[in-house]
C-alpha positions as CSV (number, residue, x, y, z in Angstrom):
1,M,0.0,0.0,-0.1
2,S,2.9,2.4,0.7
3,M,4.4,1.8,-2.6
4,F,0.8,2.7,-4.2
5,R,0.5,5.9,-2.4
6,T,3.9,7.0,-3.3
7,F,3.2,6.2,-7.0
8,S,-0.3,8.0,-6.6
9,R,1.4,11.2,-5.1
10,N,3.9,11.2,-8.0
11,F,1.7,10.5,-10.7
12,P,1.2,13.9,-11.7
13,Y,4.7,14.7,-12.2
14,L,5.4,11.4,-13.9
15,R,2.7,12.3,-16.3
16,Q,4.1,16.0,-16.9
17,Q,7.6,14.5,-17.7
18,F,6.5,11.8,-19.9
19,A,4.2,14.3,-21.7
20,A,7.1,16.5,-22.4
21,L,9.2,13.6,-23.7
22,L,6.7,12.3,-26.1
23,G,5.1,15.7,-27.1
24,N,6.9,16.1,-30.2
25,T,7.2,12.6,-31.5
26,S,5.4,10.6,-34.2
27,T,2.5,8.6,-34.0
28,A,4.5,5.5,-34.2
29,V,6.5,6.5,-30.9
30,K,3.5,6.9,-29.1
31,F,1.5,3.7,-30.4
32,I,4.6,1.6,-29.1
33,C,4.9,3.3,-26.0
34,A,1.0,2.9,-25.6
35,V,1.0,-0.9,-26.4
36,V,4.0,-1.2,-24.0
37,L,2.1,0.4,-21.2
38,I,-1.1,-1.5,-21.9
39,S,0.7,-5.0,-22.2
40,Y,2.1,-4.6,-18.4
41,C,-1.6,-5.1,-17.3
42,F,-1.3,-8.7,-18.9
43,S,2.0,-9.6,-17.1
44,F,-0.4,-10.3,-13.9
45,S,-1.5,-13.4,-15.8
46,D,0.5,-16.4,-16.2
47,G,-1.4,-17.8,-19.1
48,A,-0.9,-14.2,-20.8
49,I,2.6,-14.5,-20.4
50,N,3.0,-18.0,-22.0
51,I,0.6,-16.7,-25.0
52,L,2.6,-13.4,-25.7
53,S,6.4,-14.2,-24.6
54,V,8.9,-16.1,-26.6
55,T,9.2,-19.7,-25.1
56,P,12.3,-21.6,-26.8
57,G,10.6,-25.0,-26.8
58,L,7.3,-23.3,-28.5
59,L,8.8,-21.4,-31.0
60,M,10.7,-24.4,-32.6
61,P,9.0,-27.3,-34.1
62,P,6.3,-28.8,-34.0
63,S,4.7,-25.9,-31.9
64,F,5.6,-23.1,-34.1
65,W,4.2,-20.5,-31.8
66,L,5.8,-17.7,-34.5
67,W,3.3,-14.9,-33.4
68,T,5.2,-14.7,-30.2
69,A,8.4,-13.3,-32.1
70,F,6.2,-10.3,-32.7
71,T,4.2,-9.8,-29.5
72,F,7.3,-10.5,-27.1
73,C,8.9,-7.1,-27.2
74,F,5.8,-5.4,-25.9
75,L,5.4,-7.3,-22.8
76,E,7.1,-6.5,-19.5
77,V,6.6,-7.8,-16.0
78,H,8.2,-5.1,-14.1
79,F,7.0,-1.4,-14.0
80,W,10.3,-0.2,-13.8
81,E,11.1,-2.0,-17.1
82,V,8.1,-0.4,-18.7
83,L,9.4,3.0,-17.6
84,V,12.9,2.4,-19.0
85,D,11.0,1.0,-22.4
86,I,9.1,4.3,-22.7
87,V,12.0,6.5,-22.0
88,T,14.2,4.7,-24.6
89,V,11.6,4.5,-27.4
90,G,10.9,8.3,-26.6
91,L,14.7,9.2,-26.8
92,C,14.8,7.4,-30.1
93,G,12.0,9.5,-31.3
94,K,14.0,12.5,-30.7
95,L,17.5,11.9,-31.7
96,I,17.1,9.0,-34.4
97,E,13.7,9.4,-36.0
98,P,14.4,13.0,-37.3
99,L,17.6,11.5,-39.1
100,W,16.4,8.2,-40.4
101,G,12.6,8.9,-40.8
102,Q,9.6,6.9,-39.3
103,Q,9.6,4.0,-41.9
104,E,13.4,3.4,-41.1
105,M,13.0,3.7,-37.6
106,L,10.2,1.0,-37.6
107,T,12.2,-1.0,-39.9
108,F,15.1,-0.9,-37.3
109,F,12.7,-1.7,-34.5
110,A,11.1,-4.9,-36.2
111,V,14.7,-6.1,-37.5
112,V,16.4,-5.7,-33.8
113,N,13.5,-7.3,-32.0
114,L,13.1,-10.4,-34.4
115,G,16.6,-11.0,-34.4
116,V,16.8,-11.1,-30.7
117,A,14.0,-13.7,-30.6
118,V,15.7,-16.0,-33.3
119,I,19.0,-15.6,-31.4
120,S,18.0,-15.8,-27.8
121,T,16.1,-18.8,-28.9
122,T,19.0,-20.5,-30.5
123,F,21.1,-19.5,-27.4
124,Y,18.9,-21.6,-25.1
125,L,18.7,-24.5,-27.5
126,L,22.4,-24.8,-27.5
127,L,22.4,-24.8,-23.6
128,Y,19.7,-27.3,-23.5
129,M,22.0,-29.5,-25.8
130,C,24.7,-29.1,-23.5
131,T,22.7,-29.6,-20.2
132,F,19.9,-31.7,-21.6
133,N,17.7,-29.4,-18.8
134,T,14.3,-29.1,-20.5
135,D,13.5,-26.1,-18.0
136,L,15.7,-24.3,-20.7
137,L,13.2,-24.8,-23.2
138,F,9.8,-24.7,-21.9
139,T,10.2,-22.8,-18.4
140,V,12.2,-19.7,-19.8
141,H,10.2,-16.7,-21.4
142,I,11.8,-14.1,-23.5
143,H,10.0,-11.0,-23.3
144,G,10.6,-7.0,-23.3
145,L,12.4,-4.4,-25.1
146,A,16.1,-5.3,-23.7
147,G,17.4,-5.9,-27.1
148,Y,16.0,-2.8,-28.5
149,I,17.7,-0.7,-25.7
150,A,20.9,-2.3,-27.0
151,G,19.9,-1.5,-30.6
152,V,19.5,2.2,-29.6
153,S,22.8,2.4,-27.9
154,V,24.4,0.9,-30.9
155,A,22.7,3.7,-33.2
156,V,23.4,6.4,-30.8
157,K,27.4,5.6,-31.1
158,Q,27.2,5.6,-34.9
159,I,25.2,9.1,-35.0
160,M,26.7,11.2,-32.2
161,P,30.3,12.2,-32.0
162,D,32.8,10.8,-29.4
163,L,31.7,12.6,-26.4
164,V,33.2,12.3,-23.2
165,L,30.4,11.6,-20.6
166,I,32.2,10.6,-17.3
167,K,35.8,11.2,-16.2
168,T,36.8,8.6,-13.8
169,P,40.2,7.9,-12.1
170,M,40.7,4.7,-14.1
171,G,39.9,6.9,-17.5
172,K,37.3,8.6,-19.7
173,L,34.0,7.1,-20.2
174,S,32.5,8.2,-23.7
175,N,29.2,7.5,-25.5
176,R,31.3,4.8,-27.5
177,D,31.6,2.6,-24.4
178,V,28.1,2.7,-23.4
179,P,26.8,-0.5,-25.1
180,L,29.4,-2.8,-23.8
181,M,29.5,-1.1,-20.3
182,V,25.5,-1.5,-19.9
183,F,26.1,-5.0,-21.2
184,F,28.6,-5.9,-18.3
185,L,26.3,-4.1,-15.8
186,T,23.4,-6.3,-16.8
187,L,25.7,-9.2,-16.1
188,V,26.4,-7.8,-12.6
189,V,22.7,-7.0,-11.6
190,W,21.9,-10.5,-12.9
191,L,24.6,-12.3,-10.7
192,I,23.3,-10.5,-7.8
193,G,19.8,-11.7,-8.4
194,L,17.7,-8.3,-9.3
195,L,17.4,-9.5,-13.0
196,E,16.3,-12.6,-15.1
197,G,18.7,-14.5,-17.0
198,T,17.0,-13.4,-20.2
199,Y,17.6,-9.7,-20.0
200,P,21.4,-9.9,-20.5
201,T,21.0,-12.6,-23.2
202,M,18.4,-10.2,-25.1
203,F,20.9,-7.4,-24.5
204,L,23.7,-9.2,-26.1
205,S,21.6,-10.2,-29.1
206,G,20.5,-6.7,-29.6
207,L,24.0,-5.5,-29.7
208,L,25.0,-7.9,-32.4
209,V,21.9,-7.8,-34.8
210,S,21.7,-3.9,-34.5
211,W,25.5,-3.7,-35.4
212,V,25.2,-6.1,-38.3
213,Y,22.0,-4.3,-39.9
214,L,23.7,-0.9,-39.4
215,R,27.1,-2.0,-40.7
216,F,26.0,-4.0,-43.7
217,Y,22.2,-3.8,-44.6
218,Q,20.7,-0.2,-43.8
219,R,19.6,1.4,-46.8
220,H,20.7,5.3,-47.3
221,S,19.1,8.0,-49.2
222,N,22.2,8.1,-51.5
223,G,21.6,4.3,-52.6
224,S,24.1,2.7,-50.6
225,R,23.9,0.1,-47.9
226,G,25.4,-0.1,-44.4
227,D,28.0,2.3,-42.4
228,M,31.9,1.0,-43.4
229,A,33.4,4.1,-41.5
230,D,36.7,3.1,-39.3
231,Y,34.8,4.5,-36.1
232,F,32.0,1.8,-36.3
233,T,34.0,-1.7,-36.6
234,F,33.2,-4.4,-34.3
235,A,36.6,-3.7,-32.4
236,S,35.7,-0.1,-31.6
237,F,33.0,-1.2,-29.1
238,F,36.2,-2.4,-26.9
239,P,38.9,-0.7,-24.9
240,N,41.8,0.5,-27.0
241,V,44.1,-2.1,-25.4
242,I,42.3,-5.4,-26.5
243,Q,41.0,-3.8,-30.0
244,P,43.9,-5.6,-31.9
245,P,43.2,-9.1,-31.3
246,I,39.3,-8.3,-31.5
247,A,39.8,-6.4,-35.1
248,L,41.8,-9.3,-36.1
249,V,39.3,-12.2,-35.2
250,S,36.5,-10.1,-36.7
251,N,38.3,-9.1,-39.9
252,T,38.9,-13.0,-40.3
253,I,35.1,-13.8,-39.6
254,H,34.1,-11.0,-41.9
255,G,36.5,-12.7,-44.7
256,A,35.0,-15.9,-44.7
257,L,31.4,-14.5,-44.6
258,V,32.5,-12.6,-47.9
259,K,33.9,-15.5,-49.5
260,V,30.5,-17.5,-48.7
261,G,28.7,-14.5,-50.0
262,I,26.6,-13.4,-47.0
263,C,28.6,-10.1,-46.4
264,R,29.7,-7.8,-49.3
265,K,33.5,-6.7,-49.5
266,V,34.3,-3.3,-48.4
267,V,34.2,-1.1,-51.5
268,R,36.0,2.5,-51.5
269,R,35.6,5.0,-54.8
270,F,38.4,7.3,-55.5
271,D,37.4,10.2,-57.7
272,I,40.6,11.9,-58.9
273,S,38.9,13.9,-61.4
274,N,38.2,16.5,-58.8
275,P,40.0,19.5,-59.6
276,T,40.2,20.5,-55.7
277,G,41.9,17.3,-54.9
278,V,40.9,13.8,-54.4
279,T,37.6,12.7,-53.1
280,I,37.0,9.4,-51.3
281,S,33.4,8.3,-50.8
282,V,32.7,5.4,-48.6
283,P,29.4,3.5,-48.8
284,G,27.1,4.6,-46.1
285,A,28.5,8.1,-45.6
286,D,25.3,10.1,-45.6
287,Q,24.6,13.3,-44.4
288,H,24.5,12.4,-40.6
289,D,28.1,11.1,-40.8
290,M,29.5,14.1,-42.6
291,E,27.7,16.2,-39.7
292,R,29.3,13.9,-37.0
293,R,32.6,14.2,-38.5
294,R,32.3,18.1,-38.5
295,Q,31.3,17.9,-34.9
296,I,34.4,16.1,-33.8
297,A,36.6,18.4,-36.0
298,L,35.1,21.5,-34.4
299,K,35.6,20.0,-30.9
300,A,39.1,19.0,-31.5
301,L,39.8,22.6,-32.8
302,S,38.1,24.2,-29.7
303,D,40.4,22.3,-27.4
304,R,43.5,23.2,-29.2
305,L,42.4,26.8,-29.3
306,S,41.8,26.7,-25.6
307,K,45.2,25.1,-24.6
308,S,47.0,27.8,-27.1
309,H,45.2,30.6,-25.2
310,H,46.3,29.0,-21.8
311,Q,49.8,28.9,-22.6
312,D,49.5,32.7,-24.1
313,K,48.7,34.0,-20.7
314,Q,51.9,32.5,-19.2
315,P,54.7,35.2,-19.0
316,L,57.3,34.8,-21.8
317,L,60.5,35.7,-19.4
318,P,60.4,33.7,-16.0
319,K,61.6,35.2,-13.2
320,T,65.6,34.6,-12.4
321,N,67.5,34.3,-9.4
322,N,70.8,35.5,-10.4
323,P,72.6,37.2,-7.8
324,K,74.3,39.4,-10.3
325,I,71.3,41.1,-11.5
326,G,70.2,41.9,-8.2
327,R,73.5,43.4,-7.2
328,S,73.5,45.5,-10.5
329,T,70.2,47.0,-9.7
330,Q,70.8,48.0,-5.9
331,S,72.7,51.0,-6.9
332,S,70.7,54.4,-7.6
333,S,72.3,55.3,-10.9
334,I,75.3,53.8,-13.2
335,P,77.5,56.5,-14.5
336,S,78.5,56.2,-17.7
337,T,81.1,57.6,-19.9
338,S,78.8,58.7,-22.7
339,G,76.7,60.8,-20.5
340,V,73.9,58.1,-19.9
341,Q,72.2,57.5,-16.6
342,V,69.9,54.5,-15.7
343,H,67.2,54.8,-13.0
344,P,66.3,51.4,-11.7
345,S,62.8,52.4,-11.1
346,N,62.4,53.7,-14.6
347,P,63.4,51.0,-17.3
348,V,63.6,54.0,-19.8
349,I,67.3,55.1,-20.4
350,S,67.4,58.9,-20.2
351,P,70.6,60.9,-21.2
352,T,72.0,63.5,-18.7
353,I,73.8,66.5,-20.1
354,T,77.1,67.6,-17.9
355,P,77.9,71.4,-18.0
356,K,81.3,72.2,-19.3
357,T,83.6,73.3,-16.7
């Protein structure tokens, strides 16, 4: 009862915040949020959970509950997960939808969730083949938008520049580290017992599916597919120390997939006829990619200008402790044969006229 009173007391504030979040979003974003919120009411029924969520043993033959691959993503059994889903979809409508468009955002939503259902089911099938535990096939229920949340983090890494979010004693945390960091966080929370085991499985599946789609298959307005930029490689998700071995393994797998015909070889076009220089166009380098590179360049230029401005404020000549200079300035004046007198209080040399005797 106390939790219900707390929620009812804070309900006007929550409604105001969510109204501001979803105010200027499209109808598709509002529809997804509404369905997630309504589906939470079915989480109190075990029968509804069995019908709406993906059960690995029932998605495969002979049952073929194929509709669960399209309904599982809207079902959450915890209210805090509902709030996280609504905030994530709302931010997707604010950040990603203006760049991609409503149709591409819905395509990304469908591809990621469908891929999460297939990969998660395959994962539990492999676990069953290793352990022969039937509970992995018929008592595990896959549901929620954990995979789509992972996909949104990958899309944000692709679109936004490398911004430093947090500075820690162990190093800087940028937005490129968010996908992998959140995955390990879900593992820790699962080990503590605050999350189901399906959540990290779905999150990792969402990372893989979203990266593969954005890297190789997403269609752009210029007719190209994917994003073959160097900052969006699979190794770029990991810390710099372990990127070389990860890149070696990922490039080997990609080369094998190219030979099989599943993936296409990276193609770069060189336009030497350009009078202003050599123009290199990479497939997937769309308008948002150019804007991202421009922001990175502006940020680097601003950092360099701030450093140079700080150095200009420092004195050009440091103070010296040479005793000879100190003794030379103690006298009130220094006579000279040329009739010139130096005053220590005034650095200007002024001539003195001596009357003839």
